[in-house]
N, C-alpha and C positions, 0 to 999 in steps of 0.2 A: 348252767345245768339245773334249772328250776325243776321242782317236782320230785326230788329224791336225794338221799344222802349218797355220798361217794365212798369208795374203798380206795385208799392209797396203795398202789401196787409197786411203788418204787420209782425213783428218778423223776419225781413230780408228775407222775402219770396216775390217773384215776379211772375207775369203772363205776358206773351207777350200780349200787347194791341191788336195786330192784330188778336189774336185768341179768344178774348172775344166776346161772342154773347149777354149775358145779365148779369146784376148784380141785384139780387133781395133780398128782406128781407127773412130771414130764418124762420120766424114765421108761415107762412101759412101751413096748413095741406097738400095741394097738393105738395108743395115744399119739405116738410119733406118726403113724399112718394118717390119722385124722388131721394132724397139723399139716402134713404134706398136702392132703386134699384141699384143706382150707387155703393154703398158699397158692395152689394152682387155680383155685376159683376166685381169688381176690378177697377172701373172707378172713384173712389172718392179719392181726395187729401185733407187731413185735414191739413190746415196751421194755425190752431188756437193756437197752443202751449198749449193746455189744457184749454184755455179760452172758454167762451160762444160763440157759433156760432151766428153771427149777420147777415152775408152776405153769399149768395151762388152765385158763379160765374160759369156760363155755358160757355163752350168753344166749338169751332167748331169741335173739335176732340172727342166730346161726353164725355169729362171729366167734372166732377163737382169739383170745388175747394171751400173749406170752409174757411171763414175769420172771425176773431173776430172784425173787424172794421165795423162800420155802413155802409149800402149801400150808403147813401148820401155822406159820407166821401170819399168812393172809386170813386163815380161819380165825385165829385169835383176834385179829383186827376186826373181822366181821362181827364176832360175838361181843367184843369189848365196846364197840362204837354203837351198839343198838340202843 
């Protein structure tokens, strides 16, 4: 993964920080609809390892990544690792 630092999103999964647009809570209905659309179009990456989805990460490549970590925890990691 040359060319950028990574954000650890749990269970040895990472996302390039430079590609992240937003980190949001997975609980809202509009977010759930976007996740379903991404799943249907093949643009969903499930990195929860079977756990409950707590965060949804939007990337600049129109991919949506699911994480089992709380959004606040991911945001803290983003800010701490800069």
